[in-house]
Jmol script that loads the backbone (N, CA, C; Angstrom):
load data "model"
ATOM      1  N   MET A   1       0.962  -1.043  -0.152  1.00  0.00           N
ATOM      2  CA  MET A   1       0.014   0.045   0.133  1.00  0.00           C
ATOM      3  C   MET A   1       1.054   1.308   0.349  1.00  0.00           C
ATOM      4  N   ILE A   2       0.496   2.381  -0.945  1.00  0.00           N
ATOM      5  CA  ILE A   2       1.318   3.381  -0.937  1.00  0.00           C
ATOM      6  C   ILE A   2       0.515   4.519   0.280  1.00  0.00           C
ATOM      7  N   ARG A   3       1.573   5.016   0.774  1.00  0.00           N
ATOM      8  CA  ARG A   3       1.038   6.151   1.723  1.00  0.00           C
ATOM      9  C   ARG A   3       1.780   7.250   1.554  1.00  0.00           C
ATOM     10  N   LYS A   4       1.067   8.284   2.030  1.00  0.00           N
ATOM     11  CA  LYS A   4       1.434   9.971   1.575  1.00  0.00           C
ATOM     12  C   LYS A   4       2.161  10.228   3.163  1.00  0.00           C
ATOM     13  N   HIS A   5       3.346  10.747   2.916  1.00  0.00           N
ATOM     14  CA  HIS A   5       4.330  11.478   4.025  1.00  0.00           C
ATOM     15  C   HIS A   5       4.614  12.572   3.810  1.00  0.00           C
ATOM     16  N   SER A   6       4.367  13.442   4.889  1.00  0.00           N
ATOM     17  CA  SER A   6       4.869  14.875   4.800  1.00  0.00           C
ATOM     18  C   SER A   6       6.044  15.048   5.617  1.00  0.00           C
ATOM     19  N   ILE A   7       6.928  15.729   5.570  1.00  0.00           N
ATOM     20  CA  ILE A   7       8.306  16.274   6.021  1.00  0.00           C
ATOM     21  C   ILE A   7       8.654  17.797   5.934  1.00  0.00           C
ATOM     22  N   THR A   8       9.321  18.136   6.707  1.00  0.00           N
ATOM     23  CA  THR A   8      10.008  19.596   6.488  1.00  0.00           C
ATOM     24  C   THR A   8      11.473  19.663   5.736  1.00  0.00           C
ATOM     25  N   LEU A   9      11.586  20.140   4.801  1.00  0.00           N
ATOM     26  CA  LEU A   9      13.190  20.184   3.973  1.00  0.00           C
ATOM     27  C   LEU A   9      13.537  21.382   3.854  1.00  0.00           C
ATOM     28  N   ARG A  10      14.687  21.910   4.639  1.00  0.00           N
ATOM     29  CA  ARG A  10      15.174  23.298   4.506  1.00  0.00           C
ATOM     30  C   ARG A  10      13.847  24.118   4.567  1.00  0.00           C
ATOM     31  N   GLY A  11      13.167  23.902   5.877  1.00  0.00           N
ATOM     32  CA  GLY A  11      12.240  24.874   6.064  1.00  0.00           C
ATOM     33  C   GLY A  11      11.029  25.179   5.566  1.00  0.00           C
ATOM     34  N   HIS A  12      11.088  23.978   4.324  1.00  0.00           N
ATOM     35  CA  HIS A  12       9.472  24.109   3.605  1.00  0.00           C
ATOM     36  C   HIS A  12       8.841  22.691   3.714  1.00  0.00           C
ATOM     37  N   ARG A  13       7.692  22.641   3.581  1.00  0.00           N
ATOM     38  CA  ARG A  13       7.369  21.523   4.045  1.00  0.00           C
ATOM     39  C   ARG A  13       6.663  20.721   2.423  1.00  0.00           C
ATOM     40  N   THR A  14       6.905  19.634   2.579  1.00  0.00           N
ATOM     41  CA  THR A  14       6.666  18.851   1.295  1.00  0.00           C
ATOM     42  C   THR A  14       6.161  17.316   1.650  1.00  0.00           C
ATOM     43  N   SER A  15       5.755  16.748   0.523  1.00  0.00           N
ATOM     44  CA  SER A  15       5.150  15.218   1.020  1.00  0.00           C
ATOM     45  C   SER A  15       5.892  14.463  -0.245  1.00  0.00           C
ATOM     46  N   PHE A  16       5.523  13.394   0.309  1.00  0.00           N
ATOM     47  CA  PHE A  16       6.054  12.041  -0.930  1.00  0.00           C
ATOM     48  C   PHE A  16       5.270  11.242  -0.573  1.00  0.00           C
ATOM     49  N   SER A  17       5.095  10.353  -1.721  1.00  0.00           N
ATOM     50  CA  SER A  17       4.321   8.819  -1.373  1.00  0.00           C
ATOM     51  C   SER A  17       5.421   7.477  -1.641  1.00  0.00           C
ATOM     52  N   LEU A  18       4.875   6.766  -0.409  1.00  0.00           N
ATOM     53  CA  LEU A  18       5.927   5.391  -0.478  1.00  0.00           C
ATOM     54  C   LEU A  18       5.212   4.269  -0.147  1.00  0.00           C
ATOM     55  N   GLU A  19       5.618   3.232  -0.851  1.00  0.00           N
ATOM     56  CA  GLU A  19       4.664   1.807  -0.117  1.00  0.00           C
ATOM     57  C   GLU A  19       5.625   1.345   1.361  1.00  0.00           C
ATOM     58  N   ASN A  20       4.985   0.985   2.242  1.00  0.00           N
ATOM     59  CA  ASN A  20       5.529   0.813   3.682  1.00  0.00           C
ATOM     60  C   ASN A  20       6.543   0.111   3.531  1.00  0.00           C
ATOM     61  N   PRO A  21       7.035  -0.858   2.962  1.00  0.00           N
ATOM     62  CA  PRO A  21       7.999  -1.416   2.652  1.00  0.00           C
ATOM     63  C   PRO A  21       9.570  -0.505   2.673  1.00  0.00           C
ATOM     64  N   PHE A  22       9.045   0.430   1.651  1.00  0.00           N
ATOM     65  CA  PHE A  22      10.413   1.207   1.331  1.00  0.00           C
ATOM     66  C   PHE A  22      10.317   2.074   2.534  1.00  0.00           C
ATOM     67  N   MET A  23       9.190   2.522   3.000  1.00  0.00           N
ATOM     68  CA  MET A  23       9.192   3.439   4.110  1.00  0.00           C
ATOM     69  C   MET A  23      10.163   2.674   5.593  1.00  0.00           C
ATOM     70  N   ASP A  24       9.849   1.387   5.542  1.00  0.00           N
ATOM     71  CA  ASP A  24      10.413   0.688   6.663  1.00  0.00           C
ATOM     72  C   ASP A  24      11.976   0.566   6.763  1.00  0.00           C
ATOM     73  N   GLU A  25      12.634   0.453   5.407  1.00  0.00           N
ATOM     74  CA  GLU A  25      13.408   0.020   4.962  1.00  0.00           C
ATOM     75  C   GLU A  25      14.664   1.802   5.326  1.00  0.00           C
ATOM     76  N   LEU A  26      13.671   2.706   4.843  1.00  0.00           N
ATOM     77  CA  LEU A  26      14.431   3.767   5.074  1.00  0.00           C
ATOM     78  C   LEU A  26      14.479   4.345   6.738  1.00  0.00           C
ATOM     79  N   ARG A  27      13.709   4.029   7.298  1.00  0.00           N
ATOM     80  CA  ARG A  27      13.898   4.213   8.865  1.00  0.00           C
ATOM     81  C   ARG A  27      14.757   2.962   9.330  1.00  0.00           C
ATOM     82  N   ALA A  28      14.859   2.163   8.981  1.00  0.00           N
ATOM     83  CA  ALA A  28      16.002   1.167   9.558  1.00  0.00           C
ATOM     84  C   ALA A  28      17.442   1.856   8.833  1.00  0.00           C
ATOM     85  N   ILE A  29      17.415   2.205   7.369  1.00  0.00           N
ATOM     86  CA  ILE A  29      18.818   2.729   7.315  1.00  0.00           C
ATOM     87  C   ILE A  29      19.188   3.851   7.999  1.00  0.00           C
ATOM     88  N   ALA A  30      18.335   4.569   8.149  1.00  0.00           N
ATOM     89  CA  ALA A  30      18.497   6.269   9.548  1.00  0.00           C
ATOM     90  C   ALA A  30      19.022   5.584  10.682  1.00  0.00           C
ATOM     91  N   ASP A  31      18.348   4.594  11.071  1.00  0.00           N
ATOM     92  CA  ASP A  31      18.982   4.158  12.411  1.00  0.00           C
ATOM     93  C   ASP A  31      20.267   2.998  12.254  1.00  0.00           C
ATOM     94  N   GLU A  32      20.625   2.650  11.393  1.00  0.00           N
ATOM     95  CA  GLU A  32      21.961   2.183  11.034  1.00  0.00           C
ATOM     96  C   GLU A  32      22.855   3.290  11.106  1.00  0.00           C
ATOM     97  N   ARG A  33      22.707   4.039  10.173  1.00  0.00           N
ATOM     98  CA  ARG A  33      23.423   5.371  10.287  1.00  0.00           C
ATOM     99  C   ARG A  33      23.225   6.485  11.263  1.00  0.00           C
ATOM    100  N   ASN A  34      22.734   5.966  12.176  1.00  0.00           N
ATOM    101  CA  ASN A  34      22.308   6.898  13.531  1.00  0.00           C
ATOM    102  C   ASN A  34      21.885   8.397  12.996  1.00  0.00           C
ATOM    103  N   LEU A  35      21.007   8.470  12.265  1.00  0.00           N
ATOM    104  CA  LEU A  35      20.668   9.510  11.713  1.00  0.00           C
ATOM    105  C   LEU A  35      18.961   9.908  12.133  1.00  0.00           C
ATOM    106  N   PRO A  36      18.392  10.703  12.269  1.00  0.00           N
ATOM    107  CA  PRO A  36      17.294  11.182  12.580  1.00  0.00           C
ATOM    108  C   PRO A  36      16.583  10.705  10.668  1.00  0.00           C
ATOM    109  N   LEU A  37      15.776  10.329  10.683  1.00  0.00           N
ATOM    110  CA  LEU A  37      14.967   9.798   9.552  1.00  0.00           C
ATOM    111  C   LEU A  37      14.629  11.168   8.927  1.00  0.00           C
ATOM    112  N   ALA A  38      14.507  12.466   9.310  1.00  0.00           N
ATOM    113  CA  ALA A  38      14.440  13.556   8.445  1.00  0.00           C
ATOM    114  C   ALA A  38      15.794  14.149   8.089  1.00  0.00           C
ATOM    115  N   ALA A  39      16.916  14.063   8.457  1.00  0.00           N
ATOM    116  CA  ALA A  39      18.182  14.085   8.021  1.00  0.00           C
ATOM    117  C   ALA A  39      18.529  13.125   6.846  1.00  0.00           C
ATOM    118  N   LEU A  40      18.090  11.888   6.915  1.00  0.00           N
ATOM    119  CA  LEU A  40      18.263  11.134   5.806  1.00  0.00           C
ATOM    120  C   LEU A  40      17.639  11.758   4.533  1.00  0.00           C
ATOM    121  N   ILE A  41      16.262  11.749   4.853  1.00  0.00           N
ATOM    122  CA  ILE A  41      15.524  12.156   3.704  1.00  0.00           C
ATOM    123  C   ILE A  41      15.990  13.713   2.950  1.00  0.00           C
ATOM    124  N   THR A  42      16.749  14.497   4.047  1.00  0.00           N
ATOM    125  CA  THR A  42      17.011  15.687   3.450  1.00  0.00           C
ATOM    126  C   THR A  42      18.129  15.225   2.831  1.00  0.00           C
ATOM    127  N   GLU A  43      19.092  14.842   3.346  1.00  0.00           N
ATOM    128  CA  GLU A  43      20.374  13.938   2.724  1.00  0.00           C
ATOM    129  C   GLU A  43      20.221  13.461   0.983  1.00  0.00           C
ATOM    130  N   ILE A  44      19.199  12.502   1.041  1.00  0.00           N
ATOM    131  CA  ILE A  44      18.963  12.089  -0.200  1.00  0.00           C
ATOM    132  C   ILE A  44      18.198  13.311  -1.182  1.00  0.00           C
ATOM    133  N   ASP A  45      17.515  14.156  -0.566  1.00  0.00           N
ATOM    134  CA  ASP A  45      16.647  15.198  -1.464  1.00  0.00           C
ATOM    135  C   ASP A  45      17.795  16.028  -2.103  1.00  0.00           C
ATOM    136  N   GLU A  46      18.886  16.342  -1.067  1.00  0.00           N
ATOM    137  CA  GLU A  46      19.820  17.132  -1.618  1.00  0.00           C
ATOM    138  C   GLU A  46      20.926  16.775  -2.800  1.00  0.00           C
ATOM    139  N   ASN A  47      20.931  15.075  -3.010  1.00  0.00           N
ATOM    140  CA  ASN A  47      21.574  14.467  -3.617  1.00  0.00           C
ATOM    141  C   ASN A  47      21.119  13.997  -4.975  1.00  0.00           C
ATOM    142  N   ARG A  48      19.826  14.221  -5.222  1.00  0.00           N
ATOM    143  CA  ARG A  48      19.066  13.263  -6.230  1.00  0.00           C
ATOM    144  C   ARG A  48      19.284  14.342  -7.384  1.00  0.00           C
ATOM    145  N   ASP A  49      19.049  13.393  -8.461  1.00  0.00           N
ATOM    146  CA  ASP A  49      18.841  13.733  -9.446  1.00  0.00           C
ATOM    147  C   ASP A  49      17.540  15.264  -9.648  1.00  0.00           C
ATOM    148  N   PRO A  50      17.813  16.269 -10.117  1.00  0.00           N
ATOM    149  CA  PRO A  50      16.728  17.356 -10.108  1.00  0.00           C
ATOM    150  C   PRO A  50      15.826  16.920 -11.173  1.00  0.00           C
ATOM    151  N   THR A  51      15.855  16.334 -12.079  1.00  0.00           N
ATOM    152  CA  THR A  51      14.656  15.880 -12.826  1.00  0.00           C
ATOM    153  C   THR A  51      13.913  14.820 -12.431  1.00  0.00           C
ATOM    154  N   ALA A  52      14.262  14.001 -11.070  1.00  0.00           N
ATOM    155  CA  ALA A  52      13.579  13.016 -10.789  1.00  0.00           C
ATOM    156  C   ALA A  52      12.974  13.681  -9.214  1.00  0.00           C
ATOM    157  N   ASN A  53      11.830  12.950  -9.160  1.00  0.00           N
ATOM    158  CA  ASN A  53      10.710  13.340  -7.970  1.00  0.00           C
ATOM    159  C   ASN A  53      11.260  12.385  -6.664  1.00  0.00           C
ATOM    160  N   LEU A  54      11.117  13.003  -5.208  1.00  0.00           N
ATOM    161  CA  LEU A  54      11.467  12.820  -4.555  1.00  0.00           C
ATOM    162  C   LEU A  54      11.286  11.344  -3.822  1.00  0.00           C
ATOM    163  N   SER A  55       9.824  11.038  -4.085  1.00  0.00           N
ATOM    164  CA  SER A  55       9.395   9.619  -4.045  1.00  0.00           C
ATOM    165  C   SER A  55      10.346   8.560  -4.754  1.00  0.00           C
ATOM    166  N   SER A  56      10.586   8.836  -6.051  1.00  0.00           N
ATOM    167  CA  SER A  56      11.597   8.203  -6.692  1.00  0.00           C
ATOM    168  C   SER A  56      12.932   8.103  -6.216  1.00  0.00           C
ATOM    169  N   ALA A  57      13.453   9.233  -5.979  1.00  0.00           N
ATOM    170  CA  ALA A  57      14.752   9.145  -5.480  1.00  0.00           C
ATOM    171  C   ALA A  57      15.130   8.370  -3.900  1.00  0.00           C
ATOM    172  N   LEU A  58      13.791   8.330  -2.929  1.00  0.00           N
ATOM    173  CA  LEU A  58      13.896   7.593  -1.942  1.00  0.00           C
ATOM    174  C   LEU A  58      13.897   6.233  -2.067  1.00  0.00           C
ATOM    175  N   ARG A  59      13.109   5.726  -3.150  1.00  0.00           N
ATOM    176  CA  ARG A  59      12.985   4.334  -3.588  1.00  0.00           C
ATOM    177  C   ARG A  59      14.746   3.616  -4.216  1.00  0.00           C
ATOM    178  N   LEU A  60      14.929   4.577  -5.140  1.00  0.00           N
ATOM    179  CA  LEU A  60      16.193   4.529  -5.554  1.00  0.00           C
ATOM    180  C   LEU A  60      17.414   4.384  -4.605  1.00  0.00           C
ATOM    181  N   TYR A  61      17.459   5.240  -3.398  1.00  0.00           N
ATOM    182  CA  TYR A  61      18.283   5.183  -2.541  1.00  0.00           C
ATOM    183  C   TYR A  61      18.258   3.904  -1.557  1.00  0.00           C
ATOM    184  N   VAL A  62      17.029   3.577  -1.511  1.00  0.00           N
ATOM    185  CA  VAL A  62      16.812   2.308  -0.613  1.00  0.00           C
ATOM    186  C   VAL A  62      17.137   0.901  -1.651  1.00  0.00           C
ATOM    187  N   LEU A  63      17.124   0.745  -3.000  1.00  0.00           N
ATOM    188  CA  LEU A  63      17.382  -0.360  -3.922  1.00  0.00           C
ATOM    189  C   LEU A  63      18.991  -0.266  -3.491  1.00  0.00           C
ATOM    190  N   ASN A  64      19.622   0.899  -3.607  1.00  0.00           N
ATOM    191  CA  ASN A  64      21.245   1.020  -3.917  1.00  0.00           C
ATOM    192  C   ASN A  64      21.787   0.497  -2.470  1.00  0.00           C
ATOM    193  N   TRP A  65      21.084   0.962  -1.526  1.00  0.00           N
ATOM    194  CA  TRP A  65      21.782   0.642   0.055  1.00  0.00           C
ATOM    195  C   TRP A  65      21.374  -0.404  -0.033  1.00  0.00           C
ATOM    196  N   LEU A  66      20.480  -1.427  -0.113  1.00  0.00           N
ATOM    197  CA  LEU A  66      20.309  -2.976  -0.151  1.00  0.00           C
ATOM    198  C   LEU A  66      21.157  -3.605  -1.076  1.00  0.00           C
ATOM    199  N   LYS A  67      21.380  -3.257  -2.396  1.00  0.00           N
ATOM    200  CA  LYS A  67      22.134  -4.112  -3.138  1.00  0.00           C
ATOM    201  C   LYS A  67      23.569  -3.619  -2.684  1.00  0.00           C
ATOM    202  N   ALA A  68      24.495  -2.801  -2.006  1.00  0.00           N
ATOM    203  CA  ALA A  68      25.654  -2.547  -1.620  1.00  0.00           C
ATOM    204  C   ALA A  68      25.676  -3.227  -0.518  1.00  0.00           C
ATOM    205  N   LYS A  69      24.695  -3.594   0.366  1.00  0.00           N
ATOM    206  CA  LYS A  69      24.904  -4.374   1.227  1.00  0.00           C
ATOM    207  C   LYS A  69      25.073  -5.684   0.981  1.00  0.00           C
ATOM    208  N   ALA A  70      24.227  -6.415   0.321  1.00  0.00           N
ATOM    209  CA  ALA A  70      24.092  -7.760  -0.209  1.00  0.00           C
ATOM    210  C   ALA A  70      25.302  -8.210  -0.917  1.00  0.00           C
ATOM    211  N   GLN A  71      26.277  -7.209  -1.630  1.00  0.00           N
ATOM    212  CA  GLN A  71      27.290  -7.276  -1.746  1.00  0.00           C
ATOM    213  C   GLN A  71      28.438  -7.663  -1.356  1.00  0.00           C
ATOM    214  N   LYS A  72      28.326  -7.266  -0.051  1.00  0.00           N
ATOM    215  CA  LYS A  72      28.982  -7.060   1.248  1.00  0.00           C
ATOM    216  C   LYS A  72      29.345  -8.338   1.917  1.00  0.00           C
ATOM    217  N   THR A  73      28.266  -9.056   1.699  1.00  0.00           N
ATOM    218  CA  THR A  73      28.066 -10.471   2.389  1.00  0.00           C
ATOM    219  C   THR A  73      28.286 -11.860   1.428  1.00  0.00           C
TER     220      THR A  73
END
end "model"
wireframe off; spacefill off
backbone 0.3
color backbone group
């Protein structure tokens, strides 16, 4: 199920839509990196391709994180 989430990035409210498993993984990544979830999302937003939307950037970040983690094992 896709859920809409709201967050403040650099002082502006924005929203993104993510499936629950992606949101769960983002929370786990933030925990693993000892970051607040908002800080991780801000980092992803600042480094995303300007032509991509935030929801897509978050999904790709999770995918790339999990792929990199799988290659280490």
